[in-house]
C-alpha positions in Angstrom: 0.0 0.0 0.0 2.7 2.5 0.9 4.5 1.8 -2.4 1.4 2.6 -4.4 0.8 5.8 -2.4 4.3 7.0 -3.1 3.8 6.3 -6.8 0.7 8.3 -6.9 2.3 11.3 -5.2 5.4 11.5 -7.3 4.3 10.1 -10.7 0.5 10.0 -11.2 0.9 8.6 -14.7 3.0 5.7 -13.5 0.5 5.1 -10.7 -2.5 4.9 -13.1 -0.6 2.6 -15.4 0.2 0.4 -12.4 -3.5 0.4 -11.4 -4.5 -0.8 -14.8 -1.9 -3.5 -14.8 -3.1 -4.7 -11.4 -6.7 -4.9 -12.6 -5.8 -6.8 -15.8 -4.1 -9.6 -13.9 -6.5 -10.0 -11.0 -9.9 -11.8 -11.2 -9.4 -12.2 -14.9 -11.5 -15.3 -15.5 -13.1 -13.1 -18.1 -12.2 -9.8 -19.7 -14.8 -7.1 -19.8 -14.7 -6.7 -23.6 -15.3 -10.5 -23.8 -18.3 -10.1 -21.5 -19.6 -7.4 -23.8 -19.2 -9.6 -26.9 -21.1 -12.4 -25.3 -23.9 -10.0 -24.4 -24.1 -8.7 -27.9 -23.0 -5.2 -26.7 -19.6 -4.9 -28.3 -18.4 -2.5 -29.2 -20.0 -0.4 -26.5 -20.9 3.0 -27.9 -22.3 6.3 -26.6 -25.8 7.1 -27.8 -26.1 10.8 -26.7 -24.6 13.4 -24.4 -27.2 14.3 -21.8 -24.8 15.1 -19.0 -21.5 17.0 -19.1 -19.7 15.9 -15.9 -17.0 18.3 -15.0 -14.3 17.5 -12.4 -13.2 21.0 -11.3 -10.3 19.7 -9.2 -8.9 17.3 -6.6 -8.7 19.7 -3.7 -10.9 18.5 -0.8 -11.4 19.2 2.9 -11.7 15.4 3.5 -9.5 12.4 2.8 -11.8 9.4 2.5 -10.5 5.9 2.5 -12.6 4.8 -0.6 -12.0 7.9 -2.7 -11.3 7.0 -6.4 -10.1 10.5 -7.1 -7.4 10.4 -4.4 -8.6 13.9 -3.4 -7.5 15.7 -0.3 -6.3 19.0 1.3 -2.8 18.5 -0.1 -3.9 18.3 -3.8 -3.4 21.3 -6.0 -5.1 20.4 -9.2 -7.9 23.0 -9.9 -9.8 23.8 -13.1 -9.0 27.2 -14.6 -11.6 29.9 -15.4 -10.6 29.5 -19.1 -11.4 25.8 -19.1 -14.7 26.4 -17.3 -15.6 28.9 -20.0 -14.9 26.2 -22.6 -17.2 23.8 -20.8 -20.0 26.5 -20.6 -19.6 27.1 -24.4 -20.1 23.4 -25.0 -23.2 23.3 -22.8 -24.7 26.1 -24.7 -23.7 25.2 -28.3 -24.4 21.5 -28.0 -27.6 21.9 -26.1 -26.5 19.6 -23.3 -29.2 19.8 -20.6 -27.2 18.9 -17.4 -24.0 20.1 -15.8 -22.7 17.7 -13.2 -20.0 19.3 -11.1 -17.7 17.0 -9.1 -14.2 17.0 -7.5 -12.6 16.8 -4.8 -14.9 19.1 -3.0 -16.0 21.1 -6.1 -17.0 24.1 -4.0 -13.4 24.7 -3.2 -12.5 25.7 -6.7 -12.3 29.5 -6.6 -14.4 29.8 -9.8 -17.2 27.3 -8.6 -19.8 30.0 -8.0 -19.1 31.7 -11.3 -19.6 28.4 -13.1 -22.9 27.8 -11.3 -24.1 31.3 -12.0 -23.3 31.0 -15.7 -24.9 27.5 -16.1 -28.0 28.8 -14.2 -28.2 31.7 -16.6 -28.1 29.2 -19.5 -31.1 27.4 -17.9 -29.2 24.2 -17.4 -29.9 21.6 -14.7 -27.0 21.8 -12.2 -25.8 19.0 -10.0 -23.3 19.5 -7.2 -21.6 16.4 -5.8 -21.1 17.6 -2.3 -19.4 16.0 0.7 -21.7 18.0 3.1 -18.9 19.0 5.6 -17.7 21.7 3.2 -21.0 23.5 3.9 -19.8 24.1 7.5 -16.2 25.1 6.7 -14.9 28.7 7.2 -15.6 30.9 4.2 -18.2 28.4 2.8 -21.0 28.9 5.4 -23.3 30.7 2.9 -23.0 28.0 0.3 -26.4 26.3 1.2 -28.2 29.6 0.5 -26.2 30.1 -2.8 -27.1 26.5 -3.9 -30.7 26.9 -3.1 -31.0 30.3 -4.8 -29.6 28.7 -8.0 -31.8 25.6 -7.7 -28.8 23.3 -7.7 -29.4 19.6 -7.1 -27.2 18.3 -4.3 -25.9 14.7 -4.4 -24.3 14.2 -1.0 -22.2 11.3 0.2 -23.4 9.6 3.4 -22.1 6.0 3.4 -24.2 5.0 6.4 -26.9 6.2 8.7 -24.7 5.0 11.6 -22.1 7.4 12.9 -19.4 4.7 13.5 -19.5 3.3 10.0 -19.5 6.8 8.3 -16.6 8.1 10.4 -14.6 4.9 9.8 -14.8 5.5 6.0 -14.7 9.3 5.8 -12.9 10.5 9.0 -13.6 11.2 12.7 -16.5 13.5 13.3 -17.7 13.5 9.6 -21.0 11.9 10.4 -21.9 14.5 13.0 -21.0 17.4 10.8 -22.9 15.8 7.9 -26.1 15.6 9.9 -25.6 19.3 10.9 -25.3 20.2 7.2 -28.3 18.1 6.2 -30.4 19.8 8.8 -29.4 23.2 7.4 -30.3 22.1 3.9 -33.6 20.9 5.1 -34.3 24.3 6.7 -33.8 25.8 3.3 -36.3 23.4 1.7 -33.9 20.8 0.4 -35.3 17.3 0.5 -38.9 18.4 0.8 -41.0 17.4 -2.2 -43.0 20.6 -2.3 -40.0 22.8 -2.9 -38.4 21.1 -5.9 -35.0 21.5 -4.2 -33.5 18.0 -4.7 -31.3 16.4 -2.1 -30.0 12.9 -2.9 -27.8 10.8 -0.7 -25.1 8.3 -1.8 -24.3 5.0 -0.1 -21.3 2.9 -0.9 -20.2 -0.3 0.9 -17.6 -0.1 3.7 -15.6 -3.0 2.2 -15.3 -5.3 -0.9 -18.9 -6.3 -1.4 -21.8 -5.2 -3.6 -24.3 -2.7 -2.3 -27.6 -4.0 -1.0 -31.0 -3.4 -2.7 -31.3 0.3 -3.3 -35.0 0.6 -2.6 -34.8 -1.3 0.7 -31.8 0.6 1.8 -33.5 3.9 1.0 -36.4 2.9 3.2 -34.0 2.2 6.1 -32.1 5.4 5.6 -35.4 7.4 5.5 -36.7 5.8 8.6 -33.5 6.1 10.7 -32.4 9.6 9.6 -35.8 11.0 10.3 -36.4 9.2 13.6 -32.9 9.9 15.0 -32.1 13.3 13.5 -35.2 14.8 11.8 -33.5 14.7 8.4 -35.4 14.2 5.2 -34.1 13.7 1.6 -35.5 12.8 -1.8 -33.6 9.8 -3.0 -30.8 7.4 -2.1 -28.3 6.1 -4.6 -26.2 3.0 -4.0 -22.8 3.0 -5.7 -20.3 0.2 -6.0 -16.8 0.9 -4.8 -14.5 1.0 -7.8 -11.2 -0.8 -7.6 -9.3 2.4 -8.2 -6.9 4.6 -6.2 -7.3 4.4 -2.4 -9.8 1.6 -2.4 -7.5 -0.4 -4.7 -4.7 0.3 -2.3 -6.8 -1.1 0.5 -7.6 -4.2 -1.4 -4.0 -4.8 -2.2 -2.9 -4.1 1.3 -5.4 -6.7 2.7 -4.7 -9.2 -0.2 -8.4 -9.0 -1.3 -8.1 -7.6 -4.9 -8.4 -10.9 -6.6 -11.4 -11.8 -4.4 -13.1 -8.5 -5.2 -12.5 -8.7 -8.9 -13.8 -12.2 -9.0 -17.0 -11.0 -7.2 -17.5 -8.2 -9.8 -16.9 -10.5 -12.8 -19.2 -13.2 -11.5 -22.0 -10.6 -10.9 -21.8 -9.1 -14.4 -25.3 -8.1 -15.5 -25.9 -7.5 -19.3 -28.9 -5.3 -18.5 -26.8 -3.0 -16.4 -24.1 -3.0 -19.1 -26.6 -1.8 -21.7 -27.4 1.2 -19.7 -24.2 2.4 -18.1 -23.8 6.1 -17.5 -20.9 6.6 -20.0 -23.4 6.0 -22.9 -25.1 9.3 -22.2 -22.3 11.3 -20.4 -19.0 13.0 -21.3 -16.5 13.5 -18.5 -14.1 16.5 -18.4 -11.0 16.5 -16.3 -9.7 19.5 -14.3 -7.3 20.3 -17.1 -10.0 20.0 -19.8 -9.1 16.6 -21.1 -12.0 14.4 -22.2 -13.0 10.9 -20.9 -15.9 8.5 -21.1 -16.5 8.7 -17.4 -14.9 9.8 -14.1 -13.5 6.4 -13.5 -11.6 6.3 -16.8 -10.4 9.8 -16.0 -8.8 8.6 -12.8 -7.1 5.7 -14.7 -5.9 8.2 -17.4 -7.9 6.3 -20.0 -8.7 9.1 -22.5 -11.2 8.8 -25.4 -10.6 6.3 -28.2 -8.6 6.9 -31.4 -9.8 9.7 -33.6 -11.7 11.4 -30.8 -11.1 15.0 -29.5 -8.7 15.1 -26.6 -9.7 18.4 -25.0 -13.0 20.3 -24.3 -11.8 23.1 -26.6 -11.9 20.5 -29.4 -15.4 19.4 -28.7 -17.2 17.9 -31.7 -20.8 16.9 -31.0 -21.2 14.6 -34.0 -18.1 12.6 -33.3 -18.7 12.3 -29.5 -22.4 11.5 -29.4 -21.8 8.1 -31.1 -18.2 7.4 -29.9 -16.9 4.0 -29.0 -16.5 3.7 -25.2 -13.0 2.8 -23.8 -13.5 -0.1 -21.4 -11.3 -2.1 -19.0 -11.6 -4.5 -16.1 -12.7 -1.8 -13.7 -16.0 -1.6 -15.8 -17.2 -4.7 -14.1 -17.7 -2.4 -11.1 -20.5 -0.5 -13.0 -22.1 -3.6 -14.4 -22.2 -6.0 -11.3 -25.5 -6.9 -9.8 -28.0 -4.1 -10.2 -25.3 -1.9 -11.8 -23.8 1.3 -10.5 -23.3 4.8 -11.7 -23.5 8.4 -10.7 -27.3 8.0 -10.4 -27.1 4.8 -8.3 -28.4 1.4 -9.3 -29.0 1.0 -13.0 -31.6 -1.9 -13.0 -34.1 -3.0 -10.3 
């Protein structure tokens, strides 16, 4: 584990290459491209661009054990104003309806509010992938009001309704601060059906297993959070831990990578594979480079041959029907009920 961490700090490209190599040799009873062929889904292709997901940087106020971005307070990668402007131009010119802003803690990018303002002016649906605790941090205390004013949908990570489990994954005291932030959002109308201010929570497993049934878990979250803390929300998403970055380090350190990959491969679901998020999404890195999804971005798997490499080179006709770049990590999105930025793919 320590060796992988050092690789990531000093040579990110070598680190992502090493991650891909590890995934290729573990749990490889079947390759993902082979699974697609057997399902009649090869080559996997995009069918539209409904969502432009923009990673505005890796700076974060938390350092979570499962983070596939390897985000934290010590990171410096941050999207520039110029690159954000290029993203906004694409949103407008290509008619893409949704801007999905992620990080790190995306709110820590100094141009975050400008980006939200401009996307709101364009009439786009805006999603902020928020870790909740940033809403209580110094200099960010007015963020809840800003987000509500601009009708921003909040997708917030809360890996358990039990304090011990959340703090074990995300850091000591995170659960308590998250509840405080959720109550503040509720006070502004978030999570209440009559307001239209959407608050969605995200669950991911504590270890190397698949998420439970999304609907059943949502019922449990709703009951426990309201009974214990008076918190309400609109939806719960279950997301499978991807064998990337810190979670990959943890699997390697505990000699469970092969076990986890075999679990994902065995649970491959063709119905989930047919509806993976990359078919209707385009991912933009903090430096403007283009990817099929945020996970490919973290493995440095850029778009396929002949495709634009940077948001400034955006070509709607090429990108809307592009072939998707796949790898063994894609079993994570297609195992069981499937997994993506909007939770389970199939019921």
